[in-house]
N, C-alpha and C positions, 0 to 999 in steps of 0.2 A: 966734646966734638970740636975739631979744629975748623971744619968747613962743611957747609951744606952741600950734599951731593944728591941725595934721594929726596924728591919733592912729591907730595901727594896733594892733589886739589880735589876737594869735594864740592861739587856745584860748578857747572860749566855754562852758566848764564852770562850776562854781560860782563860782570866783574871777574868771575872765574875765568872766562874766556880770554879776557884781556891779559891777565897774568900768565895763563897757560901759553898764550901765543908768544909772549916775551921770553919765557923760559925755553920753549920749544925752538924758537928761532936761533937762540944762542948756541944750542947743541952742546952744552957743557954739563948738563944735569940729567939724571935719570928721572924723568917726569912720568907720573902715573895719574890718571883721572879716575876717581872712585865713582862708580855708578851702580845702579841696580840692574837686574837682568833685562828688564824692558828697555831701559836706556842703552844698555850695552848693545843690544841687537839693533836698535834704531839708529844710534850714532855711527855704527859700522856701515849702515846703508846710507845714512844721510850725514856726512861729516859736517862739523861746524865750519862756518865761513866767517872769518874775522878780517875786517877791512878788505873785503873782496878776495881774500886768499883762503883756499880750502885747507883745513888742517886734519890730518889723520893721526889723532892722538892715540896713545897707548892706554886703553881702558882696563880697569881692574875691578873685580867684584869683591864685596865685603868679606867673603869667606876665604879669600886668599891668605895664606900664612907664610909665603916665601919672600915677602917684601917688607922692609922696615924703613920708615920715613925719618929723615933728619928734620924735615919741615912739613907740617900739615897746614894747609890753608883751607878754611871752611868759608865757602862763598855761596851757600844756599840761600833760599828765601827763609824767613823766620819759621815758616811752617815745616821746613825740612831740618831744623836744627836738632830736634830730639833724635831723629833717625841718623843724622850725621854723627852725633855724639856716640851712638851705639856702633855705627858702621866703621868707625876709624880704629876701633880697639885693637884689631890684629896688627895694626901698622905703627902703633905707638911704642917707643922704647924708652929707656930711662932718661936719655938726653934729648928726646924729641922736643922741638919747638912747635907750639900750636898758635896759629893766628885765627881769629874770627873776623871776617869782613862784614858781618851783619851790622846794620844800624842799631842804635840803642845802647843801653848800659847794662844789659842782663846776660848776654851770651857768654861772656868771659866767666861770670859767676857759675854758670851751669857747667861749663867745661872744667873749671877748676875743682868743682865738687867731685868730679869723676876722675880726673887725671892728675890733680895736684896743681896748686896755684903757681908753683915754680916753672911749670912747663908752658903756661899760658901768658902770652904777652898781650897787653891792651893795645888796640889799634882802631883806626878809622881812616877813611879816604876823603880827600878834599880836592877841589878844583878839577873834578872829572866830568866829562860829558860822554855818556854811553847811550847808544840807541840799539835796541834789539827788535828784530822783525823775523819771527820764525827761527830758523837756524842761522840767520845772518846777524852778526854783531858789528857795529861800527863804533869806534872811539877816536878821540882827538889826540891820544897819546900823552896827555898832560896830567894824568892822575898822580897825586902825591900821597904816600902813606905816612901817617903820623902814628908812632908807636913807642912803647916803652914798658917798663915794669914798675910796680909799686915798690919793689925791692931794688934799691939802688945798686946792690951788689950782684944782681942777676947777670951772669956772663953771657946769657943767651941773647941779650940786647946787642952786644958787639958782634956776635956770630950772625945775627939777622942783618945788622948794618952792613957787614961785608957782603952778604948775599945780595941785598938790594943794589949795592954799588956795582956788583958783578953783572946784574941783569939790566943795569942802567935805568933804574926806576927812582925818581926823586923821593926823598924821605925827610922826615923831621923827627927828632927825638926831644920832646919838650922836658923841662925840668919837672913838671907835674902832669904826668899823663892822665891821671884820674880827673883832674880839673879840666884838662883839655878835652877829654872825651865827653864830659858833661856839658861843656860849652857847645860842642858839635851837636849833642843830643838836643839841647834847647833850640838851636837853629833848625834842626830837622823837625822838631815838634811844631815849630811855627810854620815854616814854609811848606812842608809836605802836606800838613792838614789843610792849610789855607788853599793851596793849589788844588788839592783833591776836591774841595767843595766848590771852588770858583772857576776851575780850569785855567787859572792865570799862570803865565810863565814868570820867571824871576824878575824881569823888567817891569811887568805889570804890577806885581806885588810891591816892588820898590817904589813905584809911582802912585800907589794907592794909600792915602793917609789913613783910611779906615783899617786897611790891612796892617799898617804899622802900629796902630793903636792896639789891635788884637795881639800882635807880636809882643807888645810890652806886657800885657797882663798874663800872657802865656809864660813868658820868661820869669815874671815875678813869682808865679806859682812854683815853677821848677827850681828857682833859686832857693826858695824856702825849704824844699825837699832836699836839695843838695846840701844845704847847711846842716840839716838834721842827720844826713848820711855821713857827715864828717868831711865832706868835700870842701875845699877852699873856695870861698866866694870873693876872693880879692879882686877878681875881674867881674865887671858888671855883665850879666848874661845878655841883656837886651842890647847894650852897646856893641858887644862882640857879634851878635847876630846881624846887626845892621852893617857892620864892617864886612862880615862874610857875604852878605847879600850884594854888597858893592862890587865884589870881585867875580860874581857869577856872570856867565854869559847871559845877557838880557833875554834872548829868545830861548834859552834853555828851559827845560821842564824837569820837575822833580821826578824821582823814581816812582813815587806813588801815583802821580798824574799819568805817567807813561804806562803804568800797569793798568789803570782804569781805562785809558783810551785803547789799550790793546786787548781788553777783555780778560786780563789776568787779575787774580785776587790781590789787592794791595795789602801791604803789611801794616794795617792799622793797629795791630797789637803792640808794635814796637814803640809807638809814640804816645798818643794821649792815653790809651788804656794802661800803659806802663806807669805813666805819671799818676793816674788815679789810684792804681794799686799801691804804689809807693807812698802816696799821700795818706791813704787809709792806714798804713802801718804806723805813721807818726801822728795821726789825728790832724792832718793838714788838709784843708778844703781845697778842691781843685775844680771849681765850677766851669771855668772857661775851657780847660782841657777836656772836661767831661762833655761839654756841648760840642766842641769841635770833633772829638772822636766819635760821638754818636752821629753827627751829620756825615762824617766820612764813611761810617758804616752804611748809612742809608744810601749814599751815592754808590758805594762799591757793590751793594746788593741789588741794584736796579737790574 
């Protein structure tokens, strides 16, 4: 594939809506939004509103066989991943590039098991502020995608790079995308779970010595698992999490806290629960992640 032309986005929440609007406004790509029948009818009647602008996206159902995607972006909640993996099958071809914008470190594994690891690029977002209220989405326009492949010779990385340059989205391609993703995972496990339990924003967490102490033990547990997974631990996870916290907007809130405040089910499975499951695989104890994930479940089930 020389250039990405056909783009399929699965999940039109805050993150999916952001990327859909950037691609739609450029008017250089054939963009489709993959939805089920219920959402197809609802979104036709109630178009998405992104930064005060109404968008009439071109929606497509999973049973369509006339469209093949050069790029598939999965931006669902974690609860929608399994459906997304199944629903994109008609649109994937031999040279399709697949991105998962879900938090955590497991979605790429699940996608690779079905579609082949050569098609799936590892990725995560940083520096973004998204707010969703019903069908309205607001963002600050400063999201940066960090992505790459474990295979240094995967030419899909350069194709994706050219695409993000074309839609004017900041990006970063680290030397070790697996390590980078685990560093982001550790940060999310810290701040998302703490914020879900305490309702604190980024600035409040940063200024709380007790929160920082908890971040340290959470990172220590994750770093042990990462090492057992074969992930490079040349960068200290806790130090990196503190540096990441420093650049967040102080009044900003984590996605988990926003979900709880909006009455949506937060993605507790992506963070502490994943750490605990991975820890069990290696016989590594994770008591602090277990406690935080249990408390987050209690809060989310109220």
